[in-house]
C-alpha positions as CSV (number, residue, x, y, z in Angstrom):
1,M,19.2,-18.6,-14.6
2,V,20.3,-16.0,-16.8
3,S,18.7,-12.9,-17.4
4,L,18.6,-11.9,-20.7
5,I,17.4,-8.2,-20.4
6,F,16.4,-5.9,-23.1
7,C,15.3,-2.8,-21.6
8,L,12.5,-0.9,-24.0
9,H,14.4,2.4,-22.8
10,L,16.9,1.9,-25.8
11,L,13.9,1.0,-28.3
12,R,12.3,4.0,-27.2
13,F,15.7,6.3,-27.4
14,L,15.7,4.9,-31.0
15,R,12.2,5.7,-31.6
16,F,12.0,9.0,-30.4
17,S,15.3,9.7,-32.6
18,E,13.7,8.1,-35.8
19,M,16.2,5.2,-36.0
20,P,15.5,2.2,-37.6
21,W,15.6,-0.6,-35.1
22,N,18.4,-3.5,-37.1
23,P,20.1,-5.7,-34.2
24,L,22.6,-6.3,-36.5
25,L,23.0,-2.6,-37.6
26,H,22.9,-1.3,-33.8
27,R,24.6,-4.2,-31.7
28,K,27.4,-2.1,-31.0
29,K,25.4,0.8,-30.2
30,A,22.9,-1.2,-28.1
31,I,25.0,-3.1,-25.9
32,L,27.4,0.6,-25.3
33,F,23.6,2.3,-24.1
34,L,22.0,-0.6,-22.1
35,A,26.4,-0.4,-20.3
36,I,26.4,2.9,-19.8
37,G,22.9,3.1,-18.3
38,G,23.6,-0.3,-15.9
39,L,20.6,-1.9,-17.8
40,I,22.4,-5.2,-19.1
41,L,25.5,-7.2,-17.8
42,A,29.0,-6.2,-19.4
43,P,29.1,-7.7,-22.8
44,P,31.9,-10.2,-22.2
45,T,30.0,-11.7,-19.3
46,F,26.5,-11.1,-21.3
47,T,27.9,-13.0,-24.7
48,A,29.5,-16.0,-22.8
49,D,25.9,-16.4,-20.8
50,I,24.1,-16.4,-24.2
51,D,26.4,-18.8,-26.1
52,K,26.0,-21.3,-23.8
53,Y,22.5,-22.0,-24.0
54,I,23.0,-21.4,-28.2
55,G,21.9,-24.4,-29.8
56,L,19.6,-26.4,-26.9
57,Q,15.6,-27.1,-27.5
58,I,13.1,-24.8,-25.8
59,S,10.9,-26.9,-24.1
60,Q,8.8,-24.0,-22.9
61,V,8.1,-20.2,-23.2
62,N,6.1,-18.5,-20.8
63,F,5.0,-14.8,-20.3
64,L,4.5,-13.4,-16.6
65,S,3.1,-10.0,-15.8
66,D,2.3,-8.6,-12.6
67,D,-1.2,-7.6,-14.5
68,P,-3.5,-9.2,-17.1
69,I,-2.1,-10.2,-20.3
70,E,-3.0,-12.8,-23.0
71,P,-0.3,-15.3,-23.3
72,S,-2.2,-17.1,-26.0
73,K,-2.0,-14.1,-28.2
74,L,1.5,-13.0,-27.3
75,Q,2.6,-16.9,-28.6
76,G,1.2,-15.9,-32.0
77,I,3.3,-12.8,-32.9
78,V,6.4,-13.7,-31.4
79,A,9.3,-16.1,-33.2
80,V,10.3,-18.4,-30.4
81,A,8.5,-21.4,-29.9
82,T,8.3,-24.8,-28.4
83,G,10.5,-27.2,-30.4
84,Q,12.9,-24.9,-31.6
85,T,16.8,-24.5,-31.0
86,F,17.6,-21.5,-28.9
87,D,18.8,-18.4,-30.9
88,P,19.5,-14.9,-29.7
89,R,18.0,-13.4,-32.8
90,S,14.5,-15.0,-32.0
91,V,14.4,-13.0,-29.3
92,R,15.4,-10.1,-29.7
93,S,13.0,-10.4,-32.8
94,S,10.3,-11.3,-30.3
95,I,10.8,-8.1,-28.1
96,Q,10.7,-5.8,-30.6
97,T,7.5,-7.1,-32.1
98,L,6.1,-7.3,-28.5
99,Y,7.3,-3.2,-28.2
100,E,5.8,-2.5,-31.6
101,T,2.2,-3.9,-30.4
102,R,2.8,-0.4,-27.6
103,E,0.9,-2.8,-25.1
104,F,4.5,-3.2,-23.0
105,S,6.5,-0.8,-21.3
106,Y,9.5,-3.0,-20.5
107,I,10.3,-7.3,-21.5
108,E,12.8,-9.0,-19.8
109,V,13.9,-12.2,-20.8
110,D,14.5,-15.4,-18.6
111,A,16.7,-18.5,-20.0
112,E,16.9,-21.4,-17.7
113,S,18.2,-25.1,-18.8
114,L,15.7,-27.4,-17.5
115,D,16.0,-31.1,-17.8
116,E,13.7,-31.6,-20.6
117,G,15.2,-28.6,-22.4
118,L,15.4,-24.6,-22.1
119,A,12.9,-22.7,-20.7
120,I,12.1,-18.8,-22.2
121,T,10.4,-16.5,-19.7
122,F,9.2,-12.9,-21.2
123,R,8.5,-11.1,-18.0
124,L,6.7,-8.0,-19.4
125,R,5.3,-4.7,-17.7
126,P,2.4,-3.4,-19.8
127,N,1.7,0.0,-20.9
128,F,-1.0,1.9,-19.9
129,F,-2.4,4.8,-21.4
130,F,-3.7,8.0,-19.9
131,G,-7.6,7.8,-20.1
132,D,-9.1,10.7,-18.1
133,F,-7.8,13.9,-15.9
134,R,-9.9,15.8,-13.8
135,L,-9.4,18.3,-11.0
136,G,-10.6,17.6,-7.6
137,G,-10.4,19.0,-3.7
138,D,-11.6,22.2,-3.2
139,P,-13.2,24.1,-6.1
140,V,-11.1,27.3,-6.4
141,L,-9.7,27.3,-10.0
142,R,-12.4,28.9,-12.5
143,S,-10.9,27.0,-15.4
144,P,-11.0,23.1,-16.0
145,L,-8.0,21.4,-16.5
146,S,-8.5,20.9,-20.3
147,R,-8.2,24.9,-20.6
148,L,-4.8,25.0,-18.4
149,T,-2.9,22.9,-20.6
150,P,-3.1,20.5,-23.4
151,L,-4.1,16.8,-22.0
152,P,-2.0,13.9,-23.0
153,L,-4.7,11.8,-23.5
154,G,-4.7,8.2,-24.8
155,E,-0.9,8.7,-24.8
156,A,1.3,5.9,-22.5
157,Y,1.8,6.8,-19.1
158,S,4.5,9.0,-17.8
159,P,5.2,9.8,-14.4
160,K,6.7,13.2,-16.3
161,A,3.8,13.6,-18.2
162,V,2.1,13.9,-14.8
163,Q,4.7,16.4,-13.1
164,D,4.2,18.8,-16.0
165,L,0.5,18.9,-15.8
166,L,1.3,19.2,-11.7
167,A,3.3,22.3,-12.4
168,K,0.3,23.9,-14.8
169,V,-2.3,23.3,-11.8
170,Q,0.4,24.9,-9.9
171,E,0.7,28.1,-11.6
172,A,-2.8,28.4,-11.9
173,L,-3.3,28.6,-8.5
174,R,-0.4,31.2,-7.7
175,N,-2.1,33.3,-10.6
176,S,-5.1,32.9,-8.9
177,G,-3.7,34.0,-5.2
178,Y,-3.1,30.7,-4.0
179,Y,0.4,30.9,-3.4
180,Q,0.3,28.2,-0.3
181,A,-1.8,25.5,-2.0
182,K,-0.7,22.0,-2.2
183,V,-1.7,19.7,-4.8
184,I,-1.9,16.1,-4.6
185,P,-2.1,14.0,-7.7
186,N,-4.1,10.7,-7.1
187,I,-3.1,8.2,-9.8
188,Q,-5.4,5.2,-10.2
189,F,-4.1,2.0,-12.8
190,L,-7.2,0.4,-14.5
191,S,-5.4,-3.1,-15.2
192,Q,-7.9,-4.4,-16.8
193,R,-8.6,-1.7,-19.1
194,K,-4.7,-0.7,-19.2
195,L,-5.8,3.3,-18.5
196,V,-4.7,5.3,-16.5
197,T,-6.5,8.3,-14.7
198,V,-5.8,11.3,-12.3
199,E,-7.0,13.0,-10.4
200,F,-5.6,16.5,-8.9
201,L,-6.4,16.8,-5.7
202,V,-6.4,21.0,-4.5
203,Q,-6.1,22.1,-0.9
204,A,-6.0,25.5,-1.8
205,G,-5.1,27.0,1.7
206,D,-5.6,30.9,2.2
207,R,-5.7,33.2,-0.7
208,A,-3.7,36.5,-1.0
209,A,-5.3,39.7,-0.1
210,I,-3.8,42.9,-1.4
211,S,-2.6,45.3,1.2
212,K,-1.0,47.9,-0.4
213,I,-1.1,49.2,-3.8
214,T,1.6,51.3,-5.4
215,L,1.0,53.1,-8.6
216,I,4.4,54.3,-9.9
217,G,5.4,56.9,-12.9
218,S,3.1,59.9,-14.6
219,P,-0.5,58.3,-15.2
220,L,-2.6,61.0,-16.7
221,L,-5.3,59.7,-14.9
222,E,-6.6,59.5,-11.0
223,E,-5.3,57.2,-9.0
224,K,-8.8,56.0,-8.1
225,E,-9.7,55.7,-11.5
226,I,-6.7,53.5,-12.7
227,L,-7.9,51.2,-9.4
228,D,-11.5,51.0,-10.5
229,K,-10.5,50.3,-14.4
230,M,-7.9,47.2,-12.7
231,K,-10.3,46.2,-10.5
232,L,-8.0,46.3,-7.9
233,H,-8.3,47.7,-4.4
234,V,-7.0,47.3,-0.8
235,G,-8.5,44.3,1.0
236,S,-9.6,42.6,-2.3
237,F,-8.2,39.3,-3.1
238,F,-5.2,39.1,-5.3
239,D,-5.6,37.3,-8.8
240,N,-3.0,37.8,-11.0
241,E,-5.0,36.7,-14.5
242,S,-7.6,39.4,-13.7
243,S,-5.0,42.2,-13.1
244,N,-3.1,41.2,-16.0
245,G,-6.5,41.5,-18.0
246,D,-7.4,44.5,-16.8
247,S,-4.2,46.5,-16.7
């Protein structure tokens, strides 16, 4: 069995850079990009493996995934079908078509020579989309998550998006005086609906208290009057957001 891997990291690169995908125009760039990323075999071996299947009749087209998919629906949109002779251009076209549905984050195509002909298998990793975000654990933040930062609802799941939101929650906790807080993202994948829910579980810990206040400069008001206006007193909890707002 040979694995003909067309990883969709390349297709994402082309989409984000607004470059049209044309396998004939971008073949050299695509192979270089994949080779640098270590995502496919070296070009000479890769080409030789494909060449030995060209012209063989396809006897099976399979779709496999660890998550629920609809093989009959997918069969209707790909360019590869039983009874055809194998052509790499049809495989590339099929991968592009599957990618354009936005339903898959990774596609790998296996070609295996059997007694009855060539078996083509599409191994698919579905895209999941952000469906819900919430704060859980200790309820110490006054603002809901949606006020801390824009939420990528409806966008394709990515670990980076979760990490970016996690950083915003941690920043909000520090601004509220919870410098030792821990935040654990609880990520749930809902396979049937292809949705992701993310709950940030807050373990707040102790809140920082003000132990000393020093005023620098030559203020026009008395120290007590200034502190009263800033709502700052020794022993009170530190809240950077309130301090900045009232200073």
